[in-house]
N, C-alpha and C positions, 0 to 999 in steps of 0.2 A: 050322809055325813060328808063333809068336805075333806078330801085327802090332804094331809099335812104336806106343805111344801118340802121338798128334799133339797138340801144344800150340802154341797161337798166342801168340807173345811180343809184343815191343813193336811189330812191324810185319808180323806174319804168322808163317808156320811155316817153319822150316829143318830140313834133315836131311842126312845123309851119303848120297850117291848109291849105290844098290844095297844099302845097309844098312837105313835107315829111309825114305829118300827113294826110294820105289819107285812104279811105276805104280799098284799097288794103293792105297797110301797117298795118292798124289796124287789119286786118284779119290775117296777118302773125304773129303779136304779140299775138293775141288771140290763134292761132294754137300752138304757143310755150307754152303758159300757159296751154292749154288743154293737150298737150303732157306731160307737167310736172305733172299735176294732175292725168292723167291716169297711169303714171309710179310710182309716189311716194305718192299719197294720195288715200283715199277710194273715188273714183270718184262717187260712187252711193249716197254719201251724198250731191252731187250737189255743185254749187257755187252760190254766190250772186253777182249781178251786179248793180252798181248804177252810177249816173251821176250828173253833176253840171249844172250851167246856161250857160256854153259856147256854142258858135256856134256849132251846129251839135251834141252836146253831147248825146241827146236821141237816135239819129240815130246810132251814133258810138257804143253806149251801146247795141242796138238792134243787130248790126253786130257781136259784141263779143258773145252775147248770142246765136246767130244762129250758129256760129262756134262751140261753146262748145256743144250745143245740137246735132249738126250733128255727134259728136263723141260719143254720148250716155251719156253726162254729163247733169243731170237735172239742170235747171236754174231757180232761183227766181230773177226777175228783178224789180227794183224800179218802182213804179207806178207814181212817180213824182220826181222832183229835190230833191236830198238827200245830206246832209252833209257827208263828208268822215267818221267822227267818227261814224255816225249812221250806215253806211254800215259796218264798222268794228265790231260794236256791234252786228249787225244782224248775221254776220259770226260766231262770238264766241257763241252767245246765241243759235243759231240753229244747232250748231255743224256741220257747213258746211265744205266742203273740202277746201274752199278758197273763195276769193272774188276779184272782179275786179271793180275798180272805174275809170270812165272816167272823167278826170279833169287835168288841168295844174296848179291847186292850185293858187299861187300868181303870175304866169307869165303874161305878157301882153296879150291882147285879141286875138292876132293872134295865140297864142299857144293853144294846147290841149295835152292831155296825157293819158297814161294807167298806173294806179297803181295796184300793186298786194297786196292783204291782205291775210295772212296765216290763218289757221284755229283757231289759238289762238286769233285772233281779232287784229292783228297789222301788221306792215310792214313786208314783207318777209325778213327773215334774209339774211345776205350776202351769205350763202351757198345756200339758196333757190333761190335767185336772179341769182346766178351763174348757177344753174341748168336750170332755165328758159331760160336764154340767150344761153345756150348750145343747147337748143331745136329749136332755130331759124332756119328756112329753112328746117326743117325736115318734111317729109310728115305726114299728120294727117289722121289716119284711120277713115273711115266713119262706123258708126254703121248700123246695118241692119234696125233699125228704130230710127229716131231722138227722143231724150228725150224731156221732156216737158219744156216749157217756161211759167212761171206763174208770173203775176204781184203781187207786194206786197208793203205794206206801211212799210218802214223801219224806218221812222222818229218817229212815235208815241211811240213805245216801248222804243226807245232811250231817248226821252224827259222825259218819266216817270223815267227812270234809273238816268239821271243826276239830276232830281228834288229831288230824294230821297238822293242823295249824298250831296246836300248842305242844310244848314239850312235856308230854305226859310222864315219861320216865323220870324227869327231874322232879316233877310234882310228887310222884310215888317215893322217890328217894329222900325227899325232904322230911318224911315222917310226920308231917303236920296233919292235924285233924280238922275237918270242916263240917259245919252245919249247912244243910241245903233246905231252903224253903221255896216251894213252888206256888204257894198262895192258892192252892186248889186249881191251878191253871194248866195251860197246855205244855208247860215245861216239866211237868211231873215225870219223874223216872229217867229223864235224859242224862243229867249229870251223874246220878247214881249208877246208871247203866255203864257210863264211861269209867267211873271210879272203881266199881266193884271188882271187875276182872284184873285190875292192876294192884289191888290190895291197898288202895288209897283209903285212909281211915275217914269215915264220914257218918253223920246221922242225918236222917231225912225227916222233915215234918210237912204236914199239909200237902201231901202228895196225892190224896184221893181227889177225884173230880167231884166238885160240888158247885152247881151253878148259882147257889145262894151266897157263895163266899162268906160263910157265917162269921159275923162279927167284924168284918173288915171290908174295905174296898181293895181289890187286887192291885194295889199300887205300892211299889217297893220303897216306901217312905214311912216316917213316923206319922201316926201311932200304929200303923198297920203292921209294922215289923216287930211289935213287942214280943210275940211268941218266939221269934227268932232270937232276939236279944237274950231272953231268959234261957233258951236252949244252949246258946253258945257258952254262957257262964256255967250252967249246970253240967254240961257235957265236957267242959274244959277244952273247947275248940280254940284254934288260933284265928279263925275268921268264920263269919256266916255269910252265905251267899243267897240272894233272893231274886227271883224273876217275877214279872207281872203276869197278868192273866193270859196273855199270848206269847210271853217269853221273849219279847223283843227289847225289854228294858231290864235294867238290873239295879239293885242296891246291895249294900254290904253292912256288916256289923264287925267291929274289932273284937279282940280277945277279951276285953272288959265289958262287952255288951253295948258299947257306944255305937250309935248309928253313924255310918260313914256315908255322907251324901254322894249323889252321883257326880258332883263337880270334883270331889277329891278323887274319885275312881278315875274319871276322865284324865285328870292331872297326873295320877300315878302311871296310867297306861301310856300317856304321851311321853312322859319323861323316860320310861323304860324303852319304848320303841326308838327314841332318839339316841339315848345314851348307851343302852346295852345291845339292842338289835342293830343299831347304826342305820336305821331307815331314815329317809328324808321325805319331805313333802309338806305342803301347806296344811294348816289346821283350820277347821271351820267350827264356829260356835254360834249358837242362837243368841239373840239379843238379851235373853234372861239368864245367861250362864256366867260362871265365874270369870273374872278378869285375870285370875292366876294363870290361866292358859296363855294369855297374851305375854306374860313375863317368861314363861317357859319357851314359848316359840321364839321370842325375841333373843333369848340367850343362845339359842341354837341357830339363829339366822333363818328361820323358816317363816313363810308368809302367814298371816293371820287374817281370816275372812270372817267378818261378823255379818249375820244375816237374820231374816225374819224367823219367827217361831214356827216350827214344823219341820219334820225330817225331809220333806220334799225339797227344801232349800239346800240342805246338806247334799242330798243326792244330785241336784242340779249342778252344784259346784264340783262334785266328784267327777261328773261327766264332762265338765269343761276344763278343769285345771288338774295339775299334779298335786293331788291331795293325799296326805297320809292318813288322817283321822278326822272325823267330824262328829258333832253331837249336839245334844239339846239338854235342857234342864232336868227333864224328868227321867233320866237314865237311859235314853236312847243314844247309843254310841255306835258308830260304824267305822270299819277299817276297810279302805278301798281294795286292798289286796285280796280280801275275802269276798266282800260284796259291797255295793253302794247302798247299804241297808243297815239299820240298827239291829243289833243281835245281842240279847242279854245273855244267852247261854255261852256263846263264844267268849264274851267279855268276862264272864265268871271264870272260865278256864284260864284266860290270860291273866287275870288278877291273881289267881293262885300260882300261876307260872312265875309272876313277878316276885311273889313271896318266896318261892323256891330258889329263884336265881339270886335274889339279894340276901337270902337266909335271914329274913326278918319277918316278924308278925305284921299284920295289917296296921295295927296301931303305931308300930315304929315307922312304917312307910309314911303314914300321915304326918307324924311328927317331923320327919325329915323334910317333907314338903314345906310345912309351915316355918321351919327354921330357915331354909334357903330362900323361899320366895315370899315370905311374910305371912302373917296370920290372915286368913280369909275365912270368915264365917258367913253362913248363908241360911236364909229361912224363907218360907212361903206360907201364905194362908189363902184359903179358897172361901170366898163369900158367895153363898147361894142366895142371890137377892133378885127381886123382880127387875125386869128390863128398865122400868122407868127409874128406879134407884141407881142402877148400873149406869145408865146413859147420863143421868144427872151428874154423877160423880166424875165421869170422864169429861163431860162438858166443863165442869169447874176446874178440873186438872189442866185442861188445855189452856186456861187463861193465866196459869201461873208462870211467871217470868223469873229469871235469875234475880236473886235478892229480894223478891217480892214477898216471900213467905218462907216458912220453915216447917220441917217435920221433926218432931221430938226435940225441939230447940236446936236443930241443925239447919242453918241457912242453905238455901238452894244456890248452888254455884252455876249450874248450867242444866239445860233440858235437852234431851234427845227423844226423837219420835219415830224411830225406825219401825217399831211394832209395839204399840202401846206408848206410854208416857213415862220416861225414865228421868228421875231427878238425881243429879250428883250433888252431894251434900258436904258441907264443911263440918267435919267431925272433930271436936276438941280432943277426943281420946287418941286420935291418930298421932298426935305430937309426942306421945310417950311410947309409941310402938315403933320398933325398927322395921324399915322397909314396909311401912303401913299400906294396907289395901285401900283402894278408893272406896268411899262409902256411897252407895246408891240405892235408890228405891224405885220400883217399877210398878205401875198400874196398868193392867191389860184386861179389857173386857172380852169375853168369849163372843165370837160371832154366831155361834150355833146354840148356845145354852144361856139360861138366866144366871150367869156366873161371872164373877170378877176375880182374877187372881192377882195377888199382891206379893211381890218379891223383893228381898233386900239382901245386900251384902255389905259387910262392915268388918271392923277390926276386932270385934268381940261378940260373943253370943248375947251379951246383955244389950249392946246397942242395936243389934238385929232385932231383938224382941221389942225394944222401945219404938223402933221405926215402924215395924209391922202393926203394933197397936195404935200408933199415931195415925197411920194410913187407914186402918180399919174405921177409926172415929171419923176421919175425913170422908170416907166413902159413904158412911151411914148417916152423915149429917143431912138435915133437910133444909 
């Protein structure tokens, strides 16, 4: 059987377990990482290896460790399931040469993956990932004696660090009640373990490890957060907090059970950091994220950097510029003062910290945002379609020029192609909305999966729905 080619995407390589994500291919990916470390890093510092709750993750992590150790690279491997940001924190704090995380993050249960973390404690930069990919298939030297493989607890030091970053006493004093949803993933027990000794009132769901993620994808968006929405209402909580499969992304639910998308969370955190904490620095956002962030940054005179989709671009900018916060559409938000890395658990803590400081529920914080910066509503659909259909749709989209067509009866005003094809549209609804959001639609084909994602932002939930359905019809047209 021909081994499936390995391709490192925006944050590593992912594959379907037992199809292309096999022990043989994991060892090939590990050899490429080891060759990179030997050639470009101080390999004697060793690497850290972690893993999540997915099927086979501990064994795949052990395979990575054995490949690296055989080349003379010392390995510290997680003693138990570990959140991705905890692995990144361990890499940075121990001055390791790099790190490897076995996870497929928010993908369905059939998937697993290999993420690479650089010595600075964040996603490998685009240049690093390109070098690793160039090492694929190269023979790996064997050291005269294999290096050590030592088990270590990466989670406890990380929990202490994020606990110092948030004002836990203020959260406890607020008297608010929270629901915590770990989606059967690596974040299970972390927030509960922080809250319980302080008497912070909470209820926890889906905290058991289950590699099948029954009934959901471990992605903190609708419809997968329905159990959390129901829990928040039934348990009379002021907010619900949810992290994805490896706990580097977050979502939230307000006191009424309404899903609060990551864009609103990003905006709430940004506003709080600028206005209450008094911190300054640039803001980075991916091409598919809300333009409300642009308005908040502009109000406070901070630079706004728009970049491609994938947290490695955020990390790259954090290493080059004075950046306060950066993030992406899927709930990955990073604060440079902590790590140049997305961190769902830290941001859950900070979100309830905002609620405590402002003495408001999550719903009230969202309403304040919409009032000052204009209504911004967002939506996304994922089309699992054959590559031929996906490529046809992208090809047709590339031919669209301003004014040449419309989506949902909204004429195209301009087109941007930073990462995917984004159409800015003339929305008649905007005339009746104060401080109206720009209306846009983005089509982006995955480079590693038979998948197209369609994103939209507009002035109302209804127009977002119409745009997404219009784009769906466009993508599936033959």
